[in-house]
NULUM-623389 format. One line per field, with one value per atom (N, C-alpha, C): residue in one letter; residue number from 0; x, y, z. Coordinates in steps of 0.05 Angstrom, whole numbers, padded with zeros to 5 digits. Layout:
N
rest = c(A,...)
nr = c(NUM,...)
xx = c(X,...)
yy = c(Y,...)
zz = c(Z,...)
This chain:
313
rest = c(M,M,M,S,S,S,A,A,A,F,F,F,A,A,A,F,F,F,F,F,F,G,G,G,A,A,A,L,L,L,E,E,E,I,I,I,G,G,G,L,L,L,I,I,I,Y,Y,Y,G,G,G,L,L,L,V,V,V,A,A,A,L,L,L,G,G,G,V,V,V,Y,Y,Y,L,L,L,T,T,T,F,F,F,R,R,R,V,V,V,L,L,L,D,D,D,F,F,F,P,P,P,D,D,D,L,L,L,S,S,S,V,V,V,D,D,D,G,G,G,S,S,S,F,F,F,P,P,P,M,M,M,G,G,G,A,A,A,A,A,A,V,V,V,A,A,A,A,A,A,T,T,T,A,A,A,I,I,I,V,V,V,A,A,A,G,G,G,I,I,I,D,D,D,P,P,P,W,W,W,V,V,V,A,A,A,T,T,T,G,G,G,M,M,M,A,A,A,I,I,I,I,I,I,A,A,A,G,G,G,A,A,A,A,A,A,T,T,T,G,G,G,W,W,W,V,V,V,T,T,T,A,A,A,F,F,F,L,L,L,A,A,A,V,V,V,R,R,R,C,C,C,G,G,G,I,I,I,L,L,L,H,H,H,L,L,L,L,L,L,A,A,A,S,S,S,I,I,I,L,L,L,T,T,T,M,M,M,I,I,I,A,A,A,A,A,A,F,F,F,S,S,S,I,I,I,N,N,N,I,I,I,R,R,R,I,I,I,M,M,M,G,G,G,R,R,R,P,P,P,N,N,N,M,M,M,A,A,A,L,L,L,L,L,L,G,G,G,E,E,E,D,D,D,T,T,T,I,I,I,L,L,L,T,T,T,P,P,P,F,F,F,E,E,E,M,M,M,M,M,M,G,G,G,D,D,D,A,A,A,M,M,M,Y,Y,Y,V,V,V,R,R,R,P,P,P,L,L,L,V,V,V,V,V,V,G,G,G,V,V,V,L,L,L,V,V,V,L,L,L,I,I,I,S,S,S,A,A,A,W,W,W,F,F,F,V,V,V,V,V,V,R,R,R,L,L,L,L,L,L,N,N,N,S,S,S,D,D,D,F,F,F,G,G,G,L,L,L,G,G,G,L,L,L,R,R,R,A,A,A,T,T,T,G,G,G,V,V,V,N,N,N,A,A,A,R,R,R,M,M,M,V,V,V,K,K,K,A,A,A,Q,Q,Q,G,G,G,A,A,A,S,S,S,T,T,T,S,S,S,F,F,F,Y,Y,Y,T,T,T,Y,Y,Y,F,F,F,C,C,C,L,L,L,A,A,A,L,L,L,S,S,S,N,N,N,G,G,G,F,F,F,V,V,V,G,G,G,F,F,F,A,A,A,G,G,G,A,A,A,L,L,L,F,F,F,A,A,A,Q,Q,Q,T,T,T,N,N,N,S,S,S,F,F,F,A,A,A,D,D,D,V,V,V,T,T,T,S,S,S,G,G,G,V,V,V,G,G,G,T,T,T,I,I,I,V,V,V,V,V,V,G,G,G,L,L,L,A,A,A,A,A,A,V,V,V,I,I,I,L,L,L,G,G,G,Q,Q,Q,T,T,T,L,L,L,I,I,I,P,P,P,G,G,G,R,R,R,K,K,K,I,I,I,W,W,W,V,V,V,A,A,A,V,V,V,T,T,T,A,A,A,V,V,V,I,I,I,V,V,V,G,G,G,S,S,S,V,V,V,L,L,L,Y,Y,Y,R,R,R,L,L,L,A,A,A,V,V,V,A,A,A,F,F,F,A,A,A,L,L,L,S,S,S,T,T,T,G,G,G,M,M,M,F,F,F,G,G,G,L,L,L,Q,Q,Q,A,A,A,S,S,S,D,D,D,L,L,L,N,N,N,L,L,L,V,V,V,T,T,T,A,A,A,V,V,V,L,L,L,V,V,V,A,A,A,M,M,M,A,A,A,L,L,L,I,I,I,A,A,A,P,P,P,K,K,K,I,I,I,K,K,K,G,G,G,N,N,N,L,L,L,K,K,K,A,A,A,K,K,K,K,K,K,G,G,G,V,V,V,K,K,K,P,P,P,V,V,V,E,E,E,S,S,S,K,K,K,A,A,A,V,V,V,S,S,S,N,N,N,A,A,A,G,G,G,N,N,N,T,T,T,G,G,G,K,K,K,A,A,A,A,A,A)
nr = c(0,0,0,1,1,1,2,2,2,3,3,3,4,4,4,5,5,5,6,6,6,7,7,7,8,8,8,9,9,9,10,10,10,11,11,11,12,12,12,13,13,13,14,14,14,15,15,15,16,16,16,17,17,17,18,18,18,19,19,19,20,20,20,21,21,21,22,22,22,23,23,23,24,24,24,25,25,25,26,26,26,27,27,27,28,28,28,29,29,29,30,30,30,31,31,31,32,32,32,33,33,33,34,34,34,35,35,35,36,36,36,37,37,37,38,38,38,39,39,39,40,40,40,41,41,41,42,42,42,43,43,43,44,44,44,45,45,45,46,46,46,47,47,47,48,48,48,49,49,49,50,50,50,51,51,51,52,52,52,53,53,53,54,54,54,55,55,55,56,56,56,57,57,57,58,58,58,59,59,59,60,60,60,61,61,61,62,62,62,63,63,63,64,64,64,65,65,65,66,66,66,67,67,67,68,68,68,69,69,69,70,70,70,71,71,71,72,72,72,73,73,73,74,74,74,75,75,75,76,76,76,77,77,77,78,78,78,79,79,79,80,80,80,81,81,81,82,82,82,83,83,83,84,84,84,85,85,85,86,86,86,87,87,87,88,88,88,89,89,89,90,90,90,91,91,91,92,92,92,93,93,93,94,94,94,95,95,95,96,96,96,97,97,97,98,98,98,99,99,99,100,100,100,101,101,101,102,102,102,103,103,103,104,104,104,105,105,105,106,106,106,107,107,107,108,108,108,109,109,109,110,110,110,111,111,111,112,112,112,113,113,113,114,114,114,115,115,115,116,116,116,117,117,117,118,118,118,119,119,119,120,120,120,121,121,121,122,122,122,123,123,123,124,124,124,125,125,125,126,126,126,127,127,127,128,128,128,129,129,129,130,130,130,131,131,131,132,132,132,133,133,133,134,134,134,135,135,135,136,136,136,137,137,137,138,138,138,139,139,139,140,140,140,141,141,141,142,142,142,143,143,143,144,144,144,145,145,145,146,146,146,147,147,147,148,148,148,149,149,149,150,150,150,151,151,151,152,152,152,153,153,153,154,154,154,155,155,155,156,156,156,157,157,157,158,158,158,159,159,159,160,160,160,161,161,161,162,162,162,163,163,163,164,164,164,165,165,165,166,166,166,167,167,167,168,168,168,169,169,169,170,170,170,171,171,171,172,172,172,173,173,173,174,174,174,175,175,175,176,176,176,177,177,177,178,178,178,179,179,179,180,180,180,181,181,181,182,182,182,183,183,183,184,184,184,185,185,185,186,186,186,187,187,187,188,188,188,189,189,189,190,190,190,191,191,191,192,192,192,193,193,193,194,194,194,195,195,195,196,196,196,197,197,197,198,198,198,199,199,199,200,200,200,201,201,201,202,202,202,203,203,203,204,204,204,205,205,205,206,206,206,207,207,207,208,208,208,209,209,209,210,210,210,211,211,211,212,212,212,213,213,213,214,214,214,215,215,215,216,216,216,217,217,217,218,218,218,219,219,219,220,220,220,221,221,221,222,222,222,223,223,223,224,224,224,225,225,225,226,226,226,227,227,227,228,228,228,229,229,229,230,230,230,231,231,231,232,232,232,233,233,233,234,234,234,235,235,235,236,236,236,237,237,237,238,238,238,239,239,239,240,240,240,241,241,241,242,242,242,243,243,243,244,244,244,245,245,245,246,246,246,247,247,247,248,248,248,249,249,249,250,250,250,251,251,251,252,252,252,253,253,253,254,254,254,255,255,255,256,256,256,257,257,257,258,258,258,259,259,259,260,260,260,261,261,261,262,262,262,263,263,263,264,264,264,265,265,265,266,266,266,267,267,267,268,268,268,269,269,269,270,270,270,271,271,271,272,272,272,273,273,273,274,274,274,275,275,275,276,276,276,277,277,277,278,278,278,279,279,279,280,280,280,281,281,281,282,282,282,283,283,283,284,284,284,285,285,285,286,286,286,287,287,287,288,288,288,289,289,289,290,290,290,291,291,291,292,292,292,293,293,293,294,294,294,295,295,295,296,296,296,297,297,297,298,298,298,299,299,299,300,300,300,301,301,301,302,302,302,303,303,303,304,304,304,305,305,305,306,306,306,307,307,307,308,308,308,309,309,309,310,310,310,311,311,311,312,312,312)
xx = c(-00145,-00140,-00163,-00157,-00177,-00191,-00214,-00229,-00213,-00199,-00182,-00161,-00148,-00127,-00139,-00163,-00176,-00183,-00196,-00204,-00179,-00159,-00134,-00121,-00120,-00109,-00126,-00152,-00170,-00165,-00162,-00156,-00130,-00109,-00083,-00084,-00099,-00102,-00116,-00136,-00150,-00132,-00116,-00098,-00078,-00067,-00048,-00062,-00089,-00103,-00098,-00095,-00088,-00060,-00042,-00015,-00017,-00034,-00038,-00050,-00068,-00078,-00056,-00038,-00016,00003,00010,00027,00014,-00012,-00026,-00024,-00026,-00025,00002,00024,00050,00059,00057,00067,00049,00023,00005,-00004,-00012,-00023,-00001,00018,00039,00064,00066,00090,00115,00114,00137,00144,00167,00175,00183,00165,00169,00174,00198,00205,00203,00196,00195,00173,00155,00133,00144,00168,00181,00188,00189,00195,00170,00151,00126,00107,00109,00092,00099,00125,00132,00130,00133,00130,00102,00082,00054,00049,00061,00058,00072,00096,00111,00097,00087,00073,00048,00032,00007,00012,00031,00036,00046,00065,00076,00054,00037,00016,-00005,-00012,-00031,-00020,00005,00018,00019,00022,00023,-00004,-00025,-00052,-00069,-00059,-00074,-00096,-00119,-00141,-00132,-00140,-00131,-00137,-00161,-00168,-00149,-00143,-00124,-00096,-00089,-00063,-00061,-00083,-00084,-00081,-00094,-00092,-00063,-00050,-00022,-00004,-00011,00004,00001,-00023,-00028,-00012,-00011,00005,00034,00044,00072,00079,00061,00066,00066,00048,00047,00072,00082,00107,00131,00131,00151,00151,00126,00124,00131,00125,00132,00162,00177,00206,00217,00206,00214,00210,00186,00179,00198,00205,00223,00251,00261,00287,00287,00264,00263,00258,00240,00232,00251,00256,00272,00302,00310,00339,00348,00328,00335,00348,00343,00353,00336,00348,00334,00312,00288,00265,00270,00282,00287,00306,00327,00347,00335,00318,00305,00288,00273,00256,00273,00295,00312,00325,00334,00345,00325,00300,00279,00274,00273,00268,00290,00315,00337,00336,00330,00329,00305,00283,00259,00265,00283,00289,00299,00318,00329,00309,00293,00273,00252,00244,00225,00235,00260,00272,00271,00277,00276,00248,00228,00200,00192,00198,00190,00210,00235,00255,00268,00259,00270,00260,00271,00264,00235,00222,00194,00179,00152,00136,00110,00102,00079,00054,00031,00006,-00014,-00003,-00020,-00034,-00060,-00075,-00083,-00074,-00081,-00106,-00122,-00145,-00137,-00150,-00145,-00172,-00171,-00196,-00215,-00204,-00220,-00233,-00223,-00232,-00262,-00275,-00304,-00320,-00310,-00324,-00321,-00299,-00294,-00313,-00325,-00344,-00371,-00375,-00402,-00405,-00383,-00384,-00357,-00356,-00331,-00310,-00287,-00267,-00257,-00258,-00249,-00264,-00290,-00307,-00310,-00309,-00314,-00290,-00266,-00243,-00239,-00242,-00240,-00262,-00286,-00308,-00302,-00291,-00285,-00263,-00242,-00220,-00230,-00248,-00260,-00275,-00290,-00304,-00285,-00263,-00244,-00230,-00225,-00213,-00232,-00258,-00278,-00280,-00280,-00281,-00257,-00234,-00209,-00210,-00221,-00223,-00243,-00265,-00285,-00272,-00255,-00242,-00223,-00208,-00189,-00205,-00227,-00243,-00254,-00265,-00276,-00254,-00231,-00208,-00199,-00194,-00183,-00204,-00229,-00250,-00256,-00243,-00248,-00229,-00233,-00215,-00187,-00184,-00157,-00144,-00160,-00150,-00142,-00157,-00150,-00122,-00116,-00090,-00068,-00075,-00057,-00050,-00071,-00067,-00051,-00057,-00043,-00013,-00007,00021,00037,00025,00038,00041,00022,00022,00040,00037,00052,00055,00077,00083,00087,00098,00103,00077,00057,00031,00018,00021,00010,00023,00049,00063,00055,00050,00041,00014,-00002,-00029,-00027,-00003,00000,-00003,-00005,-00009,00019,00020,00045,00048,00066,00071,00085,00100,00113,00092,00072,00051,00037,00031,00018,00036,00062,00081,00081,00083,00082,00057,00034,00008,00005,00012,00008,00026,00051,00069,00061,00051,00042,00016,-00002,-00027,-00021,-00004,00003,00015,00035,00048,00030,00011,-00009,-00026,-00034,-00049,-00031,-00006,00012,00016,00019,00021,-00004,-00028,-00053,-00053,-00043,-00041,-00023,00000,00018,00005,-00011,-00025,-00045,-00060,-00079,-00065,-00042,-00026,-00017,-00007,00002,-00020,-00044,-00066,-00080,-00079,-00091,-00072,-00046,-00027,-00015,-00023,-00014,00016,00029,00057,00065,00087,00099,00129,00140,00168,00180,00205,00218,00223,00223,00228,00202,00179,00153,00149,00165,00161,00178,00195,00212,00195,00198,00183,00155,00148,00122,00117,00137,00134,00129,00141,00137,00108,00098,00070,00051,00057,00039,00039,00063,00064,00051,00054,00041,00011,00000,-00029,-00038,-00024,-00031,-00030,-00008,-00004,-00024,-00027,-00045,-00074,-00082,-00109,-00116,-00099,-00105,-00102,-00088,-00086,-00112,-00123,-00147,-00172,-00171,-00194,-00185,-00181,-00172,-00195,-00188,-00208,-00196,-00208,-00197,-00210,-00233,-00247,-00233,-00233,-00219,-00230,-00256,-00267,-00260,-00258,-00250,-00221,-00203,-00175,-00171,-00185,-00183,-00193,-00216,-00227,-00208,-00195,-00177,-00153,-00141,-00117,-00124,-00148,-00156,-00161,-00176,-00181,-00155,-00136,-00111,-00096,-00097,-00084,-00096,-00123,-00136,-00130,-00131,-00126,-00097,-00079,-00051,-00046,-00058,-00055,-00068,-00091,-00105,-00089,-00077,-00060,-00036,-00023,00001,-00007,-00029,-00038,-00045,-00058,-00065,-00040,-00021,00003,00019,00021,00038,00024,-00003,-00017,-00020,-00022,-00026,00001,00023,00049,00053,00039,00041,00070,00079,00106,00127,00120,00138,00145,00127,00132,00130,00147,00147,00143,00139,00135,00159,00183,00207,00207,00189,00188,00169,00161,00141,00150,00175,00185,00186,00192,00193,00165,00145,00117,00109,00117,00110,00122,00147,00160,00146,00139,00125,00098,00083,00056,00058,00077,00080,00088,00107,00116,00092,00076,00053,00033,00029,00011,00021,00047,00058,00059,00063,00066,00038,00018,-00008,-00020,-00020,-00032,-00016,00010,00026,00020,00016,00009,-00018,-00036,-00063,-00062,-00044,-00041,-00029,-00010,00002,-00018,-00036,-00056,-00075,-00082,-00100,-00086,-00060,-00045,-00045,-00043,-00042,-00069,-00090,-00117,-00124,-00105,-00109,-00122,-00123,-00135,-00112,-00112,-00091,-00092,-00071,-00071,-00072,-00087,-00088,-00076,-00053,-00039,-00055,-00059,-00074,-00059,-00074,-00062,-00045,-00054,-00039,-00011,-00008,00018,00035,00021,00036,00048,00031,00041,00062,00059,00079,00106,00105,00130,00142,00125,00135,00147,00134,00145,00172,00175,00201,00222,00215,00235,00242,00221,00227,00246,00242,00259,00287)
yy = c(00506,00484,00482,00482,00481,00454,00454,00428,00408,00418,00400,00386,00402,00391,00372,00379,00362,00334,00334,00308,00293,00307,00294,00280,00294,00282,00259,00261,00240,00215,00219,00197,00183,00198,00186,00173,00185,00173,00146,00144,00118,00097,00106,00087,00077,00095,00086,00072,00073,00056,00027,00019,-00008,-00015,00004,00000,-00004,00012,00010,-00017,-00028,-00055,-00075,-00073,-00091,-00089,-00064,-00060,-00070,-00066,-00076,-00106,-00120,-00150,-00159,-00146,-00156,-00146,-00121,-00109,-00115,-00114,-00117,-00147,-00159,-00186,-00207,-00207,-00227,-00219,-00194,-00184,-00190,-00183,-00187,-00159,-00148,-00122,-00125,-00118,-00122,-00096,-00092,-00068,-00072,-00096,-00101,-00086,-00073,-00058,-00035,-00025,-00004,-00014,-00041,-00052,-00062,-00073,-00084,-00062,-00038,-00016,-00007,00000,00007,-00017,-00042,-00065,-00067,-00063,-00063,-00041,-00018,00004,-00003,-00015,-00022,-00043,-00064,-00086,-00076,-00061,-00050,-00032,-00014,00005,-00009,-00028,-00042,-00058,-00071,-00087,-00070,-00047,-00029,-00018,-00010,00001,-00021,-00046,-00068,-00076,-00063,-00068,-00087,-00095,-00113,-00098,-00111,-00099,-00088,-00064,-00052,-00069,-00082,-00099,-00123,-00135,-00157,-00148,-00124,-00112,-00108,-00099,-00094,-00121,-00142,-00168,-00178,-00173,-00181,-00166,-00141,-00125,-00136,-00145,-00157,-00183,-00199,-00224,-00218,-00197,-00190,-00181,-00165,-00156,-00179,-00198,-00222,-00238,-00240,-00255,-00242,-00216,-00201,-00209,-00209,-00217,-00246,-00263,-00292,-00295,-00280,-00281,-00274,-00253,-00244,-00267,-00279,-00301,-00325,-00330,-00353,-00348,-00323,-00316,-00318,-00311,-00311,-00339,-00354,-00380,-00402,-00405,-00427,-00422,-00397,-00391,-00381,-00376,-00368,-00341,-00323,-00296,-00279,-00261,-00243,-00229,-00226,-00215,-00188,-00170,-00144,-00145,-00161,-00164,-00177,-00197,-00210,-00191,-00174,-00154,-00133,-00125,-00105,-00116,-00142,-00154,-00155,-00162,-00163,-00135,-00115,-00088,-00078,-00085,-00076,-00090,-00116,-00131,-00121,-00114,-00105,-00080,-00063,-00038,-00044,-00063,-00070,-00085,-00102,-00117,-00099,-00078,-00059,-00044,-00038,-00025,-00045,-00070,-00091,-00094,-00093,-00096,-00074,-00049,-00026,-00020,-00030,-00025,00003,00018,00044,00052,00074,00081,00089,00099,00108,00104,00104,00099,00115,00129,00146,00130,00137,00125,00145,00168,00188,00178,00181,00172,00143,00128,00100,00096,00076,00069,00056,00063,00051,00041,00029,00019,00042,00066,00090,00103,00097,00110,00108,00085,00083,00099,00101,00116,00146,00154,00183,00195,00178,00188,00194,00184,00187,00214,00228,00253,00266,00286,00300,00281,00278,00259,00266,00291,00299,00286,00281,00268,00238,00229,00201,00184,00193,00177,00169,00188,00180,00160,00163,00145,00117,00114,00087,00075,00090,00080,00072,00088,00083,00056,00051,00025,00002,00004,-00017,-00022,00000,-00002,-00015,-00008,-00020,-00050,-00058,-00087,-00101,-00089,-00101,-00102,-00081,-00081,-00103,-00105,-00126,-00154,-00158,-00184,-00189,-00169,-00172,-00179,-00165,-00169,-00198,-00206,-00234,-00254,-00249,-00268,-00271,-00248,-00249,-00259,-00258,-00268,-00298,-00309,-00338,-00355,-00381,-00400,-00397,-00394,-00391,-00365,-00344,-00319,-00320,-00336,-00340,-00352,-00372,-00384,-00364,-00347,-00327,-00307,-00298,-00280,-00293,-00318,-00333,-00336,-00338,-00340,-00316,-00292,-00268,-00264,-00276,-00273,-00294,-00319,-00341,-00364,-00362,-00382,-00410,-00412,-00438,-00452,-00437,-00449,-00459,-00445,-00453,-00479,-00481,-00505,-00529,-00523,-00544,-00555,-00539,-00548,-00562,-00565,-00580,-00563,-00537,-00519,-00510,-00501,-00493,-00463,-00453,-00424,-00415,-00432,-00424,-00418,-00434,-00429,-00403,-00397,-00372,-00348,-00351,-00330,-00325,-00346,-00344,-00330,-00339,-00329,-00299,-00292,-00265,-00245,-00252,-00234,-00231,-00253,-00252,-00234,-00238,-00223,-00193,-00188,-00160,-00146,-00158,-00145,-00145,-00164,-00163,-00137,-00130,-00105,-00081,-00082,-00060,-00058,-00081,-00081,-00070,-00077,-00066,-00035,-00025,00003,00016,00003,00013,00015,-00005,-00006,00017,00022,00044,00071,00073,00098,00104,00085,00089,00098,00086,00092,00118,00126,00152,00175,00170,00191,00190,00170,00167,00163,00151,00145,00124,00110,00091,00098,00098,00105,00087,00080,00061,00073,00099,00112,00119,00111,00117,00102,00081,00066,00075,00095,00105,00117,00107,00117,00105,00085,00073,00061,00048,00035,00056,00080,00101,00111,00114,00123,00103,00077,00056,00055,00057,00058,00082,00105,00130,00126,00114,00109,00090,00068,00049,00061,00074,00086,00108,00126,00149,00139,00121,00111,00097,00079,00063,00080,00102,00120,00136,00145,00161,00144,00119,00101,00074,00074,00050,00029,00004,-00017,-00044,-00064,-00091,-00107,-00098,-00113,-00109,-00130,-00130,-00108,-00105,-00086,-00057,-00053,-00027,-00021,-00040,-00037,-00032,-00047,-00044,-00017,-00009,00018,00040,00036,00056,00061,00039,00043,00058,00052,00066,00096,00101,00128,00143,00129,00141,00149,00132,00138,00163,00165,00188,00214,00212,00235,00244,00225,00232,00248,00238,00252,00279,00281,00307,00327,00317,00334,00344,00326,00334,00354,00349,00367,00395,00395,00420,00436,00422,00435,00447,00431,00440,00461,00458,00477,00504,00505,00531,00545,00530,00541,00544,00528,00530,00526,00544,00543,00544,00555,00557,00531,00511,00484,00484,00468,00464,00434,00429,00401,00383,00395,00379,00371,00383,00377,00354,00339,00317,00297,00289,00269,00281,00306,00320,00320,00327,00327,00299,00279,00251,00244,00250,00244,00257,00283,00298,00286,00278,00267,00240,00223,00197,00201,00219,00225,00235,00253,00263,00240,00222,00200,00181,00178,00161,00175,00201,00215,00222,00227,00235,00216,00190,00172,00173,00176,00177,00202,00224,00249,00246,00234,00229,00211,00191,00173,00188,00206,00221,00240,00251,00269,00253,00229,00212,00204,00199,00192,00214,00239,00262,00266,00257,00259,00235,00217,00194,00170,00171,00149,00133,00107,00090,00090,00098,00099,00071,00068,00043,00047,00034,00038,00026,00042,00033,00012,-00006,-00028,-00017,00005,00016,00023,00037,00046,00022,00003,-00021,-00036,-00040,-00054,-00038,-00011,00005,00002,-00001,-00006,-00032,-00053,-00079,-00079,-00064,-00062,-00049,-00028,-00015,-00034,-00052,-00071,-00091,-00099,-00119,-00108,-00081,-00069,-00066)
zz = c(-00029,-00048,-00068,-00094,-00114,-00115,-00129,-00132,-00148,-00168,-00184,-00167,-00150,-00132,-00112,-00102,-00082,-00093,-00116,-00128,-00138,-00147,-00155,-00131,-00108,-00084,-00075,-00077,-00069,-00086,-00112,-00131,-00124,-00120,-00113,-00086,-00067,-00041,-00042,-00059,-00062,-00075,-00095,-00107,-00087,-00071,-00051,-00028,-00027,-00008,-00013,-00039,-00045,-00035,-00036,-00025,00006,00018,00047,00054,00038,00043,00043,00023,00021,00044,00052,00075,00101,00103,00127,00129,00107,00107,00116,00107,00114,00141,00147,00171,00195,00192,00214,00218,00196,00198,00200,00182,00181,00198,00205,00220,00204,00178,00160,00148,00156,00145,00115,00097,00069,00054,00045,00030,00000,-00009,-00038,-00052,-00037,-00049,-00065,-00058,-00074,-00102,-00105,-00132,-00146,-00130,-00142,-00152,-00140,-00150,-00178,-00183,-00211,-00230,-00219,-00237,-00247,-00229,-00238,-00259,-00255,-00274,-00301,-00299,-00324,-00340,-00327,-00341,-00354,-00338,-00349,-00373,-00370,-00392,-00417,-00413,-00436,-00450,-00435,-00446,-00461,-00450,-00463,-00489,-00489,-00513,-00534,-00526,-00545,-00556,-00546,-00557,-00541,-00518,-00501,-00486,-00482,-00468,-00440,-00433,-00408,-00383,-00383,-00360,-00358,-00381,-00382,-00373,-00382,-00375,-00345,-00333,-00304,-00289,-00300,-00288,-00289,-00312,-00314,-00294,-00289,-00270,-00242,-00235,-00209,-00206,-00227,-00226,-00223,-00238,-00236,-00208,-00196,-00168,-00149,-00153,-00135,-00138,-00163,-00167,-00153,-00151,-00136,-00107,-00096,-00068,-00063,-00083,-00080,-00079,-00095,-00095,-00068,-00056,-00029,-00009,-00011,00007,00003,-00022,-00028,-00016,-00018,-00007,00023,00035,00065,00076,00063,00073,00065,00039,00029,00032,00028,00029,00057,00074,00102,00104,00084,00085,00104,00119,00136,00121,00134,00121,00107,00122,00111,00087,00090,00069,00044,00048,00026,00010,00024,00010,-00004,00008,-00005,-00030,-00029,-00053,-00076,-00069,-00089,-00101,-00083,-00092,-00111,-00105,-00122,-00149,-00149,-00174,-00191,-00178,-00193,-00209,-00200,-00214,-00242,-00244,-00270,-00287,-00274,-00289,-00301,-00286,-00297,-00321,-00322,-00346,-00369,-00363,-00384,-00395,-00378,-00386,-00406,-00398,-00415,-00438,-00434,-00454,-00451,-00432,-00426,-00398,-00387,-00359,-00355,-00376,-00373,-00399,-00397,-00420,-00417,-00439,-00439,-00448,-00437,-00445,-00457,-00465,-00477,-00502,-00503,-00527,-00526,-00506,-00504,-00487,-00494,-00478,-00452,-00430,-00404,-00393,-00369,-00357,-00350,-00349,-00342,-00366,-00390,-00414,-00418,-00416,-00420,-00400,-00376,-00354,-00358,-00369,-00372,-00392,-00410,-00430,-00417,-00392,-00379,-00365,-00360,-00346,-00343,-00326,-00321,-00309,-00322,-00313,-00284,-00277,-00250,-00228,-00233,-00213,-00218,-00243,-00250,-00242,-00247,-00242,-00212,-00193,-00165,-00158,-00170,-00164,-00173,-00197,-00208,-00191,-00185,-00169,-00141,-00130,-00104,-00104,-00125,-00126,-00127,-00142,-00144,-00116,-00102,-00076,-00056,-00057,-00040,-00044,-00070,-00076,-00064,-00067,-00056,-00025,-00013,00017,00026,00011,00018,00016,-00004,-00007,00017,00025,00048,00073,00078,00102,00102,00080,00078,00082,00071,00073,00102,00115,00142,00162,00156,00174,00169,00149,00143,00160,00159,00173,00163,00137,00126,00136,00137,00147,00176,00191,00220,00222,00205,00205,00197,00178,00168,00191,00205,00227,00250,00255,00276,00270,00244,00236,00244,00241,00248,00278,00293,00322,00336,00328,00341,00321,00306,00285,00297,00320,00333,00338,00348,00353,00328,00306,00280,00271,00274,00267,00284,00310,00328,00320,00307,00298,00271,00260,00235,00210,00213,00190,00180,00155,00143,00144,00161,00162,00137,00124,00099,00077,00075,00056,00061,00087,00094,00086,00090,00084,00054,00038,00009,00000,00010,00002,00009,00034,00043,00028,00024,00009,-00020,-00032,-00060,-00061,-00043,-00043,-00038,-00018,-00012,-00035,-00048,-00071,-00096,-00096,-00118,-00116,-00092,-00088,-00096,-00089,-00095,-00125,-00139,-00168,-00181,-00169,-00178,-00176,-00153,-00149,-00170,-00175,-00196,-00223,-00230,-00256,-00257,-00236,-00235,-00236,-00222,-00222,-00251,-00265,-00292,-00311,-00307,-00325,-00318,-00293,-00286,-00292,-00291,-00296,-00325,-00340,-00368,-00372,-00352,-00356,-00335,-00341,-00322,-00321,-00297,-00293,-00272,-00276,-00258,-00230,-00229,-00203,-00188,-00199,-00186,-00160,-00156,-00131,-00108,-00112,-00091,-00068,-00044,-00022,-00018,-00035,-00033,-00005,00006,00032,00053,00051,00070,00069,00044,00041,00052,00047,00057,00088,00100,00129,00141,00127,00136,00137,00116,00114,00136,00141,00161,00189,00195,00222,00227,00208,00211,00214,00196,00196,00222,00231,00255,00281,00279,00302,00304,00282,00282,00286,00275,00277,00290,00316,00329,00331,00331,00333,00328,00340,00337,00315,00306,00285,00258,00241,00216,00198,00195,00177,00185,00212,00222,00214,00218,00211,00181,00165,00136,00127,00138,00132,00140,00164,00175,00157,00146,00129,00103,00092,00068,00073,00095,00103,00109,00122,00128,00103,00082,00057,00044,00044,00032,00048,00075,00092,00089,00087,00083,00058,00036,00010,00010,00023,00025,00041,00063,00080,00065,00050,00035,00013,-00001,-00022,-00011,00012,00025,00033,00045,00054,00031,00010,-00013,-00030,-00033,-00051,-00038,-00012,00002,00008,00004,00010,00040,00056,00085,00094,00112,00122,00100,00077,00055,00041,00044,00033,00002,-00010,-00039,-00046,-00072,-00080,-00072,-00071,-00064,-00034,-00019,00010,00016,-00004,00000,00022,00020,00040,00068,00070,00096,00108,00092,00101,00110,00095,00102,00129,00133,00159,00182,00178,00200,00206,00185,00190,00204,00196,00209,00238,00243,00270,00288,00276,00291,00298,00278,00283,00305,00307,00328,00355,00355,00380,00393,00377,00387,00408,00403,00423,00450,00448,00473,00489,00474,00488,00501,00487,00498,00523,00522,00545,00569,00564,00585,00598,00582,00593,00610,00602,00618,00645,00643,00667,00687,00677,00695,00709,00695,00707,00725,00728,00745,00731,00704,00689,00677,00681,00670,00640,00626,00597,00585,00564,00549,00522,00517,00492,00469,00448,00425,00410,00398,00382,00360,00347,00325,00333,00357,00366,00374,00388,00396,00373,00352,00328,00314,00314,00301,00315,00342,00356,00350,00347,00340,00312,00294,00267,00267,00284,00285,00296,00316,00326,00305,00289,00268,00247,00241,00221,00232)
């Protein structure tokens, strides 16, 4: 794999690290199977691209994309909490509606950003863009990760985590589980919208189909990361999902660039499925080996939660 392909995969992996943070908040923390990220990702890209082409400052455009993504998550929460629609169905309805809304925002299915200034433009003048862009994206992801860690370690974050574990207990303490649901889904999709905005600016285009499979990539990052880096501490879990996103993208880039097993670019979904399956199976194989040696296997939290997520789905 060439240096260009490596740093390109690193950049995309870091961008999808924001998606992984959003998926972690909904699937792991809140225990809410949210598929609306497939709609909020291209919405972030569409809003940012449209705003930048209209002459709005790229940072302001990125902020608008985050708000648009958060609004998408809020709609899902509204359908689930206020309307009583099944969680999965509520997120699917939002995802479907977002497709048409994104076309309305851009006025067409895709929009080019070639020649437009982005948040990366000033930094690209400082050195080789191949190295500078992943560095800038990495800093933004680290800031986002720090925010999530501080939030979840706060008293408010404790209530948020408790809602995902035992909503009845939270209600018994007089707290509003509905508010936590609204907040978590809005925050989660805000991160995904942020990722969509960065994706559009780094790739110089926005497309309504760019969100297809986003939830699969996010789940792959969360499962792979927490399988490789197990731990109960919040900062360990947050670090794991970002590392998982980067490793996933590097693994895919390596497999496709080397032509391993005759793989082509069209086999991306197949590679994703295999990697996720391997991440789920590996801890169980490890547990079976320990059992044969007479050591009682301890199921990792990542696999346990992955099983719960599957039941919820």
